[in-house]
C-alpha positions as CSV (number, residue, x, y, z in Angstrom):
1,M,33.5,75.1,11.9
2,K,34.2,72.3,9.5
3,E,31.7,69.8,8.5
4,I,32.6,66.1,9.0
5,S,31.0,63.7,6.7
6,V,29.0,61.1,8.6
7,P,29.6,58.3,6.0
8,I,33.4,58.6,6.5
9,L,33.0,58.1,10.2
10,L,30.9,55.0,9.8
11,Q,33.3,53.2,7.5
12,Q,35.3,50.4,9.0
13,A,39.0,50.2,8.8
14,P,40.1,48.1,5.8
15,G,40.4,44.4,6.7
16,G,38.5,44.7,9.9
17,M,36.6,41.4,9.7
18,E,39.6,39.5,8.4
19,S,41.7,40.7,11.3
20,I,39.1,39.5,13.8
21,L,39.0,36.1,12.1
22,S,42.7,35.8,11.9
23,S,43.0,36.4,15.7
24,I,40.2,34.0,16.6
25,V,41.3,31.1,14.4
26,P,44.5,30.3,16.3
27,F,42.5,30.1,19.6
28,L,40.0,27.8,18.1
29,L,42.8,25.6,16.7
30,I,44.4,25.4,20.2
31,I,41.0,24.4,21.7
32,V,40.5,21.6,19.2
33,I,44.1,20.3,19.7
34,F,43.7,20.5,23.5
35,Y,40.4,18.5,23.2
36,F,41.9,15.7,21.1
37,L,45.3,15.5,22.9
38,I,44.2,15.9,26.5
39,L,40.5,15.8,27.2
40,R,39.3,12.9,25.0
41,P,42.0,10.4,26.1
42,Q,41.3,11.3,29.7
43,Q,37.6,10.6,29.2
44,K,38.4,7.3,27.6
45,R,40.7,6.2,30.5
46,Q,38.0,7.3,33.0
47,K,35.4,5.2,31.2
48,E,37.7,2.2,31.2
49,R,38.5,2.6,34.9
50,L,34.8,2.8,35.7
51,A,34.1,-0.4,33.7
52,L,37.0,-2.0,35.5
53,L,35.6,-1.1,39.0
54,E,32.2,-2.3,38.0
55,S,33.6,-5.6,36.8
56,L,35.0,-6.4,40.3
57,K,33.7,-9.7,41.6
58,K,34.2,-12.0,44.6
59,G,37.5,-13.8,44.4
60,D,39.4,-11.2,42.4
61,K,42.9,-10.5,43.6
62,V,43.5,-6.7,43.9
63,I,46.1,-4.1,44.8
64,T,44.8,-0.9,46.3
65,A,46.1,2.6,45.8
66,G,47.8,2.3,49.2
67,G,49.7,-0.8,48.1
68,V,47.6,-3.4,50.0
69,Y,47.3,-6.8,48.4
70,G,44.2,-8.8,49.0
71,T,41.3,-10.9,47.7
72,V,37.8,-9.5,47.3
73,E,35.5,-11.3,49.8
74,G,32.4,-9.1,49.5
75,I,31.0,-6.4,47.3
76,E,28.4,-3.6,48.1
77,D,27.4,-0.6,46.1
78,K,30.4,1.7,46.9
79,T,32.5,-0.5,49.1
80,I,34.3,-3.9,48.9
81,L,35.5,-6.2,51.6
82,V,39.1,-7.3,51.0
83,K,40.8,-10.2,52.8
84,V,44.4,-9.4,53.3
85,A,45.4,-12.2,55.7
86,D,43.8,-15.0,57.7
87,N,41.0,-13.5,59.8
88,V,41.9,-9.9,58.6
89,K,39.4,-8.2,56.3
90,L,39.3,-4.6,55.4
91,K,36.3,-2.6,54.2
92,M,37.3,0.0,51.6
93,E,35.9,2.1,48.8
94,R,35.8,0.5,45.3
95,S,37.7,3.5,43.9
96,S,40.7,2.6,46.0
97,V,41.4,-0.4,43.8
98,S,44.2,0.4,41.4
99,T,44.9,-3.0,39.9
100,I,43.1,-6.3,39.5
101,I,45.8,-8.9,39.3
102,G,45.5,-10.9,36.1
103,V,43.4,-8.2,34.4
104,T,45.1,-4.8,34.5
105,D,48.7,-5.8,35.3
106,K,49.2,-7.5,31.9
107,E,51.7,-5.8,29.6
108,P,50.2,-4.9,26.3
109,E,51.9,-6.3,23.2
110,K,54.4,-3.9,21.8
111,K,54.3,-3.6,18.0
112,S,57.6,-3.0,16.4
113,L,58.0,-0.7,13.5
114,L,59.9,-3.2,11.4
115,G,57.1,-5.8,11.4
């Protein structure tokens, strides 16, 4: 029977730690890019929308997600009362408001590259 030297068996393959790092680094890079290109802008838009819905006040003209045009007549915690015609008022969720006319429907100024 041949003797096998224990220290030879315990040695790592050459470049073992470097190969692990070289396989993990691309995944970390993808996660960082994913965060800055997708998650962070989405969180920013979500905060802006929440601030917009919190800024609703009586008299604002709104367009709902369903396409209903109306004027805010009353506000509660989670709901609003929207007047859509004479003697016609709808109670709906605040989150159903997609546009506040005069606030969110304005076109942002486009900057040209030539100055």
